[in-house]
C-alpha positions as YAML, in Angstrom:
chain: A
units: angstrom
residues:
- id: 1
  name: UNK
  ca: [159.48, 99.06, 86.01]
- id: 2
  name: UNK
  ca: [157.78, 99.21, 89.42]
- id: 3
  name: UNK
  ca: [157.44, 102.84, 88.74]
- id: 4
  name: UNK
  ca: [155.63, 102.05, 85.23]
- id: 5
  name: UNK
  ca: [153.56, 99.48, 87.01]
- id: 6
  name: UNK
  ca: [152.39, 101.59, 89.81]
- id: 7
  name: UNK
  ca: [151.32, 104.28, 87.34]
- id: 8
  name: UNK
  ca: [149.54, 101.35, 85.31]
- id: 9
  name: UNK
  ca: [147.73, 100.48, 88.29]
- id: 10
  name: UNK
  ca: [146.56, 103.57, 89.16]
- id: 11
  name: UNK
  ca: [145.10, 104.18, 85.80]
- id: 12
  name: UNK
  ca: [143.49, 100.59, 86.23]
- id: 13
  name: UNK
  ca: [142.02, 101.70, 89.80]
- id: 14
  name: UNK
  ca: [140.77, 104.90, 88.49]
- id: 15
  name: UNK
  ca: [138.97, 102.93, 85.77]
- id: 16
  name: UNK
  ca: [140.97, 105.30, 82.87]
- id: 17
  name: UNK
  ca: [142.16, 102.04, 81.37]
- id: 18
  name: UNK
  ca: [140.61, 98.62, 81.75]
- id: 19
  name: UNK
  ca: [143.63, 96.01, 82.67]
- id: 20
  name: UNK
  ca: [143.06, 93.50, 79.59]
- id: 21
  name: UNK
  ca: [143.56, 96.89, 77.14]
- id: 22
  name: UNK
  ca: [147.33, 96.43, 78.73]
- id: 23
  name: UNK
  ca: [148.09, 92.76, 79.25]
- id: 24
  name: UNK
  ca: [146.23, 91.54, 76.11]
- id: 25
  name: UNK
  ca: [147.96, 94.46, 73.83]
- id: 26
  name: UNK
  ca: [150.62, 93.60, 71.45]
- id: 27
  name: UNK
  ca: [153.25, 96.03, 72.77]
- id: 28
  name: UNK
  ca: [152.98, 94.22, 76.23]
- id: 29
  name: UNK
  ca: [152.67, 90.31, 75.12]
- id: 30
  name: UNK
  ca: [155.46, 90.81, 73.00]
- id: 31
  name: UNK
  ca: [158.03, 91.87, 75.32]
- id: 32
  name: UNK
  ca: [156.57, 89.60, 77.97]
- id: 33
  name: UNK
  ca: [157.20, 86.85, 75.05]
- id: 34
  name: UNK
  ca: [160.46, 88.41, 74.77]
- id: 35
  name: UNK
  ca: [161.19, 88.05, 78.54]
- id: 36
  name: UNK
  ca: [159.93, 84.44, 78.99]
- id: 37
  name: UNK
  ca: [161.85, 82.84, 75.68]
- id: 38
  name: UNK
  ca: [164.98, 84.58, 76.87]
- id: 39
  name: UNK
  ca: [164.53, 83.55, 80.28]
- id: 40
  name: UNK
  ca: [164.00, 79.56, 79.29]
- id: 41
  name: UNK
  ca: [166.72, 79.53, 76.85]
- id: 42
  name: UNK
  ca: [169.18, 80.90, 79.57]
- id: 43
  name: UNK
  ca: [167.74, 78.25, 82.08]
- id: 44
  name: UNK
  ca: [167.91, 75.63, 79.88]
- id: 45
  name: UNK
  ca: [171.67, 76.69, 79.19]
- id: 46
  name: UNK
  ca: [172.78, 77.10, 82.56]
- id: 47
  name: UNK
  ca: [171.37, 73.52, 83.85]
- id: 48
  name: UNK
  ca: [172.67, 71.87, 80.47]
- id: 49
  name: UNK
  ca: [169.69, 70.12, 79.67]
- id: 50
  name: UNK
  ca: [167.67, 71.35, 76.43]
- id: 51
  name: UNK
  ca: [164.55, 69.00, 77.44]
- id: 52
  name: UNK
  ca: [163.41, 71.44, 80.44]
- id: 53
  name: UNK
  ca: [159.97, 73.02, 79.95]
- id: 54
  name: UNK
  ca: [157.89, 76.13, 80.56]
- id: 55
  name: UNK
  ca: [154.01, 77.10, 81.31]
- id: 56
  name: UNK
  ca: [152.81, 80.66, 81.21]
- id: 57
  name: UNK
  ca: [149.28, 81.21, 83.35]
- id: 58
  name: UNK
  ca: [147.71, 83.94, 81.81]
- id: 59
  name: UNK
  ca: [145.30, 86.35, 83.04]
- id: 60
  name: UNK
  ca: [142.63, 86.07, 80.33]
- id: 61
  name: UNK
  ca: [141.79, 83.79, 77.39]
- id: 62
  name: UNK
  ca: [142.36, 86.67, 74.97]
- id: 63
  name: UNK
  ca: [145.91, 87.16, 76.11]
- id: 64
  name: UNK
  ca: [146.38, 83.19, 76.06]
- id: 65
  name: UNK
  ca: [145.44, 83.52, 72.43]
- id: 66
  name: UNK
  ca: [147.44, 86.53, 71.81]
- id: 67
  name: UNK
  ca: [150.93, 84.89, 73.55]
- id: 68
  name: UNK
  ca: [150.11, 82.10, 71.39]
- id: 69
  name: UNK
  ca: [149.60, 84.28, 68.12]
- id: 70
  name: UNK
  ca: [152.76, 86.13, 68.80]
- id: 71
  name: UNK
  ca: [154.83, 83.02, 70.20]
- id: 72
  name: UNK
  ca: [156.61, 81.67, 66.85]
- id: 73
  name: UNK
  ca: [157.73, 85.31, 65.75]
- id: 74
  name: UNK
  ca: [158.73, 86.47, 69.07]
- id: 75
  name: UNK
  ca: [161.09, 82.93, 69.29]
- id: 76
  name: UNK
  ca: [162.42, 83.22, 65.71]
- id: 77
  name: UNK
  ca: [163.75, 87.02, 66.77]
- id: 78
  name: UNK
  ca: [165.22, 85.54, 70.24]
- id: 79
  name: UNK
  ca: [166.64, 82.05, 69.05]
- id: 80
  name: UNK
  ca: [166.63, 81.96, 65.43]
- id: 81
  name: UNK
  ca: [169.04, 79.17, 65.36]
- id: 82
  name: UNK
  ca: [166.38, 76.67, 67.60]
- id: 83
  name: UNK
  ca: [163.57, 78.49, 68.12]
- id: 84
  name: UNK
  ca: [161.15, 77.43, 71.00]
- id: 85
  name: UNK
  ca: [157.55, 76.09, 69.79]
- id: 86
  name: UNK
  ca: [154.24, 76.52, 71.93]
- id: 87
  name: UNK
  ca: [151.12, 74.68, 72.91]
- id: 88
  name: UNK
  ca: [147.92, 76.77, 73.59]
- id: 89
  name: UNK
  ca: [145.23, 74.66, 76.23]
- id: 90
  name: UNK
  ca: [141.81, 76.84, 76.58]
- id: 91
  name: UNK
  ca: [138.44, 74.86, 76.99]
- id: 92
  name: UNK
  ca: [137.71, 76.35, 73.96]
- id: 93
  name: UNK
  ca: [140.13, 75.84, 72.07]
- id: 94
  name: UNK
  ca: [140.53, 72.88, 69.51]
- id: 95
  name: UNK
  ca: [138.67, 70.04, 70.97]
- id: 96
  name: UNK
  ca: [139.77, 67.05, 73.48]
- id: 97
  name: UNK
  ca: [141.69, 64.95, 71.46]
- id: 98
  name: UNK
  ca: [144.04, 68.10, 70.25]
- id: 99
  name: UNK
  ca: [144.50, 69.11, 73.73]
- id: 100
  name: UNK
  ca: [145.50, 66.07, 74.87]
- id: 101
  name: UNK
  ca: [147.61, 65.17, 71.45]
- id: 102
  name: UNK
  ca: [149.51, 68.63, 72.77]
- id: 103
  name: UNK
  ca: [149.86, 67.85, 76.18]
- id: 104
  name: UNK
  ca: [151.10, 64.75, 75.53]
- id: 105
  name: UNK
  ca: [153.62, 66.73, 72.72]
- id: 106
  name: UNK
  ca: [155.04, 68.36, 76.08]
- id: 107
  name: UNK
  ca: [155.15, 65.58, 78.59]
- id: 108
  name: UNK
  ca: [156.57, 62.66, 76.66]
- id: 109
  name: UNK
  ca: [157.47, 63.95, 73.04]
- id: 110
  name: UNK
  ca: [158.78, 67.04, 74.16]
- id: 111
  name: UNK
  ca: [158.02, 68.47, 70.43]
- id: 112
  name: UNK
  ca: [156.55, 71.75, 72.84]
- id: 113
  name: UNK
  ca: [158.65, 73.94, 75.01]
- id: 114
  name: UNK
  ca: [155.94, 76.18, 76.73]
- id: 115
  name: UNK
  ca: [152.45, 75.35, 77.27]
- id: 116
  name: UNK
  ca: [150.30, 78.71, 77.28]
- id: 117
  name: UNK
  ca: [147.03, 78.07, 79.63]
- id: 118
  name: UNK
  ca: [144.20, 79.98, 80.83]
- id: 119
  name: UNK
  ca: [142.37, 78.20, 83.80]
- id: 120
  name: UNK
  ca: [143.69, 74.58, 82.24]
- id: 121
  name: UNK
  ca: [146.12, 72.26, 83.89]
- id: 122
  name: UNK
  ca: [146.76, 74.15, 86.90]
- id: 123
  name: UNK
  ca: [145.73, 71.17, 89.08]
- id: 124
  name: UNK
  ca: [146.21, 67.27, 88.60]
- id: 125
  name: UNK
  ca: [148.93, 68.13, 85.93]
- id: 126
  name: UNK
  ca: [151.77, 66.38, 86.01]
- id: 127
  name: UNK
  ca: [154.56, 66.78, 84.06]
- id: 128
  name: UNK
  ca: [158.00, 66.66, 85.60]
- id: 129
  name: UNK
  ca: [160.35, 68.19, 82.73]
- id: 130
  name: UNK
  ca: [157.96, 71.24, 83.80]
- id: 131
  name: UNK
  ca: [160.59, 73.28, 85.38]
- id: 132
  name: UNK
  ca: [159.71, 77.09, 85.18]
- id: 133
  name: UNK
  ca: [156.32, 78.47, 85.80]
- id: 134
  name: UNK
  ca: [155.42, 81.85, 84.77]
- id: 135
  name: UNK
  ca: [152.64, 83.96, 87.00]
- id: 136
  name: UNK
  ca: [151.00, 86.16, 84.70]
- id: 137
  name: UNK
  ca: [147.87, 86.07, 86.57]
- id: 138
  name: UNK
  ca: [147.08, 86.06, 90.60]
- id: 139
  name: UNK
  ca: [145.77, 82.35, 91.92]
- id: 140
  name: UNK
  ca: [144.91, 82.26, 95.75]
- id: 141
  name: UNK
  ca: [143.86, 79.30, 98.18]
- id: 142
  name: UNK
  ca: [144.56, 75.91, 96.63]
- id: 143
  name: UNK
  ca: [144.57, 76.58, 93.12]
- id: 144
  name: UNK
  ca: [148.10, 78.53, 93.89]
- id: 145
  name: UNK
  ca: [149.19, 75.64, 95.90]
- id: 146
  name: UNK
  ca: [148.44, 73.37, 93.64]
- id: 147
  name: UNK
  ca: [149.76, 75.27, 90.36]
- id: 148
  name: UNK
  ca: [153.38, 75.90, 92.53]
- id: 149
  name: UNK
  ca: [153.50, 72.09, 93.05]
- id: 150
  name: UNK
  ca: [153.31, 71.58, 88.81]
- id: 151
  name: UNK
  ca: [157.02, 72.53, 89.31]
- id: 152
  name: UNK
  ca: [158.52, 70.39, 92.09]
- id: 153
  name: UNK
  ca: [158.23, 66.94, 90.64]
- id: 154
  name: UNK
  ca: [161.46, 65.00, 90.31]
- id: 155
  name: UNK
  ca: [163.62, 65.40, 86.97]
- id: 156
  name: UNK
  ca: [166.47, 64.11, 86.31]
- id: 157
  name: UNK
  ca: [169.42, 65.41, 88.76]
- id: 158
  name: UNK
  ca: [166.38, 68.57, 89.68]
- id: 159
  name: UNK
  ca: [164.16, 67.92, 92.55]
- id: 160
  name: UNK
  ca: [162.43, 71.33, 92.26]
- id: 161
  name: UNK
  ca: [161.69, 73.99, 89.80]
- id: 162
  name: UNK
  ca: [161.31, 78.04, 89.52]
- id: 163
  name: UNK
  ca: [158.37, 80.55, 89.85]
- id: 164
  name: UNK
  ca: [158.66, 83.88, 87.50]
- id: 165
  name: UNK
  ca: [156.30, 85.92, 89.35]
- id: 166
  name: UNK
  ca: [154.50, 88.75, 86.72]
- id: 167
  name: UNK
  ca: [151.33, 89.09, 89.14]
- id: 168
  name: UNK
  ca: [152.67, 89.52, 92.44]
- id: 169
  name: UNK
  ca: [151.65, 86.39, 94.02]
- id: 170
  name: UNK
  ca: [153.52, 86.88, 96.93]
- id: 171
  name: UNK
  ca: [150.98, 88.17, 99.69]
- id: 172
  name: UNK
  ca: [148.61, 85.59, 98.43]
- id: 173
  name: UNK
  ca: [150.68, 82.79, 98.79]
- id: 174
  name: UNK
  ca: [151.79, 83.92, 102.40]
- id: 175
  name: UNK
  ca: [148.33, 84.14, 102.95]
- id: 176
  name: UNK
  ca: [147.18, 80.79, 101.49]
- id: 177
  name: UNK
  ca: [150.19, 79.06, 103.21]
- id: 178
  name: UNK
  ca: [149.59, 80.56, 106.72]
- id: 179
  name: UNK
  ca: [145.75, 79.55, 106.07]
- id: 180
  name: UNK
  ca: [147.17, 76.04, 105.35]
- id: 181
  name: UNK
  ca: [149.26, 75.71, 108.31]
- id: 182
  name: UNK
  ca: [147.06, 77.11, 110.90]
- id: 183
  name: UNK
  ca: [144.38, 74.71, 110.01]
- id: 184
  name: UNK
  ca: [147.20, 71.99, 109.92]
- id: 185
  name: UNK
  ca: [148.02, 73.50, 113.68]
- id: 186
  name: UNK
  ca: [144.75, 73.08, 114.71]
- id: 187
  name: UNK
  ca: [143.56, 69.65, 113.23]
- id: 188
  name: UNK
  ca: [146.76, 68.27, 115.44]
- id: 189
  name: UNK
  ca: [145.70, 70.18, 117.87]
- id: 190
  name: UNK
  ca: [149.41, 71.97, 118.79]
- id: 191
  name: UNK
  ca: [147.66, 75.48, 119.61]
- id: 192
  name: UNK
  ca: [149.14, 77.09, 122.59]
- id: 193
  name: UNK
  ca: [145.50, 78.11, 124.38]
- id: 194
  name: UNK
  ca: [146.53, 77.98, 127.60]
- id: 195
  name: UNK
  ca: [149.10, 80.62, 126.93]
- id: 196
  name: UNK
  ca: [147.09, 82.41, 124.78]
- id: 197
  name: UNK
  ca: [150.13, 82.47, 122.34]
- id: 198
  name: UNK
  ca: [150.06, 82.14, 118.57]
- id: 199
  name: UNK
  ca: [151.95, 79.12, 117.85]
- id: 200
  name: UNK
  ca: [154.71, 78.98, 115.50]
- id: 201
  name: UNK
  ca: [152.92, 76.80, 112.49]
- id: 202
  name: UNK
  ca: [156.15, 76.26, 110.77]
- id: 203
  name: UNK
  ca: [158.02, 74.82, 113.13]
- id: 204
  name: UNK
  ca: [154.95, 72.64, 113.96]
- id: 205
  name: UNK
  ca: [155.14, 70.96, 110.70]
- id: 206
  name: UNK
  ca: [158.23, 70.98, 109.40]
- id: 207
  name: UNK
  ca: [160.93, 68.53, 110.51]
- id: 208
  name: UNK
  ca: [165.04, 68.72, 110.64]
- id: 209
  name: UNK
  ca: [167.18, 66.64, 108.27]
- id: 210
  name: UNK
  ca: [168.58, 65.07, 111.42]
- id: 211
  name: UNK
  ca: [165.15, 64.24, 112.93]
- id: 212
  name: UNK
  ca: [164.10, 62.66, 109.32]
- id: 213
  name: UNK
  ca: [167.47, 60.55, 109.00]
- id: 214
  name: UNK
  ca: [166.95, 59.24, 112.69]
- id: 215
  name: UNK
  ca: [163.50, 58.16, 111.80]
- id: 216
  name: UNK
  ca: [164.12, 56.44, 108.92]
- id: 217
  name: UNK
  ca: [167.02, 54.54, 110.54]
- id: 218
  name: UNK
  ca: [164.43, 53.81, 112.99]
- id: 219
  name: UNK
  ca: [161.93, 52.47, 110.45]
- id: 220
  name: UNK
  ca: [164.44, 50.17, 109.07]
- id: 221
  name: UNK
  ca: [164.97, 48.31, 112.10]
...
C-alpha cells in the first residue's frame, strides 16, 4: 500500500494526474468506505457499544459528496444485517435547518452513525459519542488541534477517542504541537536563555499523576 501511495504521489507531483482524479474516483471512494465501515463496526463490537460514532474529514467537497452517495451501497455489502447510516455536512449542501437536524440526529437521536464533512464541524462541535475520526486530508495549526479534540469528550467509560490517518498528518501534528508548546513556554518564561539550550517543552507543561494528586489534596484542605 505504501509503495502504491508513493507512486500516486509521484504522479501527482509530476502533474501527470490531478490528485482529485484519484481521491474522487469510485474505486478509491468505495475501498475507503469499505475500510471505514468495517473498522467502525469492529470498533463497536470490541467496545461493546453500538452507539459509538465516526466522522470522515474529506479532502474535497466533491469527495465528500461521492462518499455520501456510495455509503449506503457499501454499508449494505459490509454489514447487510445492520447497515450504517451516514450524514453529509457541507456549507452548500441542503439548508441550515437540514444541516442542524443531521447534527442532532448524530449527537442526540443517534440515528446517524457516520458524519461526512468538508471544512465543517472541525471546531466547536461537541458530540461525546464521536470516538473514531478518519482523516482524509491534512490539517495544520489550530484547525488540526481543534479537530483532534473532537474525539476526546468523555463518553460512558471512554475518556478518549481514536484517529485513523489516511492523509499522513503526523508531521503536521508534530510541527503544530511543538510550535504550540514553544509558545506556551515563552509565555510562561521557562526558556533557559542563560545556558542557550533548548528546553524540553513537554516536561514544562505536563504534570505527573502524583503531583496532580498532591495538588488536589492541598486544594481540598
